[in-house]
N, C-alpha and C positions, 0 to 999 in steps of 0.2 A: 503494499500499498505507499510505502514511502517513497519507494522507487516511482510511482505512478505520479506522486504529487511534485516530486523534483523534476521528471521529465515535462509535466503539463507547466511548470514554471518556467522552464527554459524554453519551451515552445512560445509562451506568451512573450518574453522577454526580448526573444529574436524578432516576433511579429512587431512589436512595439518600436523596436530600434528601424527595421525596415520601414513603417511607415511615418516614422518621425525624420528620416533621410528626405525624404521628399519636400519638407516644408521650406519656404521661400520667405526672406526677410519681411516683405510686404504683406505677408499672411500673418504676423505675428499679432498685430493689434486686434484683430478679428478673435484670434485664439486664446490671447493671454489677456484680456480685459478685465481688470479687476481681481487678477490672479495674484497670490504671492509667488515670486521667481525670484532664483538664484542664479546670479551672472558671474561669471570666471572669467577673468580677463588674460592676455597672454602673460602679462606679468604675474599670474597667480594670485593676483586680488580679488577676493569674492566679495560680491556685494549682493543684500538680502533686502528684498523690499515687495512693495505693490508695483506691478505693472502699470504705468501712467500712458506712455504713449512711445511708437517709434516713428522716427523720420527717415529718410533715405541714408542718412549718416551717423545715426546715433539712436540709443534706446534710453528711455528716461523712466527712473524708478523712484518710488517714494520711500527713503529710508528715515523717517523722521522729517527730513526735508527732501526735496527733488534732487537727484543726481542723475548727471547725463554721463553715459558712457559712451564713447564713439565706436561705432561699428566696426571700424578696422582693430580695436582693442578686444572685443569679443572673441573667447576662445570656446567657450560653452554656455549654455543656458537649460535651465530645468524649472519646472512647475514645481514648488515646495510641497511636500507631502505627496508626490506621486513618483511613480518611475517611469515615467514617460519624458523621453527627452523630446526638449521642446526646439532647439536649434545647436547645430555643431557647426563651426566655423571650418 
């Protein structure tokens, strides 16, 4: 029974990764509106906050105050509390 659970978890994980790989930057506003997001930059700095907006060249999170992160600096982005990858550069 344990093996079935492990195999099912692996299948679900691979399916989520494949689905997430097809996301584009311009789709982020409709998918992440109001969500808590964790963004890691290329410099290994992690920002956690509520998604505010994304423009062509940056993403804005509310971490107490609004923080603008340049698109070119984003390494990865996840919705907090979920295992689905939202964006990977």
